[in-house]
N, C-alpha and C positions, 0 to 999 in steps of 0.2 A: 504494500500500500504506500502511495506517495504522500508525503507530508508537505503541506503548504503552510508557511508562517502567516500570521495575521496581516502583516504589511503587504505581502504579495497578493493575498486574497483581496485585500482592500483595493489595491491597484487594478486587479482584474475586474472587480465589480464596478469600479469607477469608469474604466474604459468601456465596459458593456453599457453602462448607463448613458455615457456620452453618445454612443452609437444609437441607442434608442431615442435619445433627444434629437439627434440629427434626422432620423427617420420620421419622427413625430413632426418636426418643423417642416420637413419637405412635404409630408402629406397635408398638413394644414395649408401650406402655400398653394399646393395644387388644388385643394378644395375651394379656396378663395378665388383662384383664377377661373376655375371652371364654373363657379356659381354665377359670377356677374362680371360683365364688361360694359361700361357706360350704362349701368343700371339694367342691363338686359341679361337674361339667363343664357348660358352658353351650352351648346351641345357638342359632343365630340364625334369622331367618325363612326364609332359603334352606335351611338344614339341616332345619327343620321341614316345609317344603313338600315337599322331596325325600323325607324319611322317611315322611310321611303320604300322599304322592301326591296333593296338593291344590294349589290355586292360592293366591296371596297373599290374594286376596279371601275365599276360604273360611276361611283361617287367621284373618283379621280378624274374620269372623263368630264363629268359635270363641272368640276373645278377648272379643268383645262379649257373647256369651251366657255368658261365664265358664266355658266348658268346659275351658279350659287356663289354667294360671297362668303369668303372664309378669312380667318385670322390665324396667324402663326404665333404661338406663345410658347417660349422655351422649346422650340422644335416640334411642338404638337399642333394639330389643326383643330380649330374650333369654329362654330357657326353660331351667330346670334339667333335666338328663338324668333324674334320679330321678323328677321330677314328670311328665316325658314318658312314662316307663315306666308310671307309675300311670295316666296318661290312656289309654295303649294297652291296658292290662289292662282298664280300665273299658269302653273302646270294644269290645274283643273279647267281653267277657262280656255286654254289652248288645246285641250283634248289629249294631253300627254306630251311627252318629249319626243 
């Protein structure tokens, strides 16, 4: 059996707690970013694909053709819910894409 002195154990727990704090801060930041941009709820790629019933590739084509407005935040793609509603209205009125 390996013996660990109290000082070593304390250092190990301190390092572990620091890592947990970093993960917690990162998750909080991501949740704040995803929740609101300019007072509007944000959707990610998964949300959009589920909502529209399309694949990630089709969504990428929509972005490429500038059919949907998107925002890049920390390397991730988001969509404002109000703009998604506008897109859905246009899509419904035009009989689809």
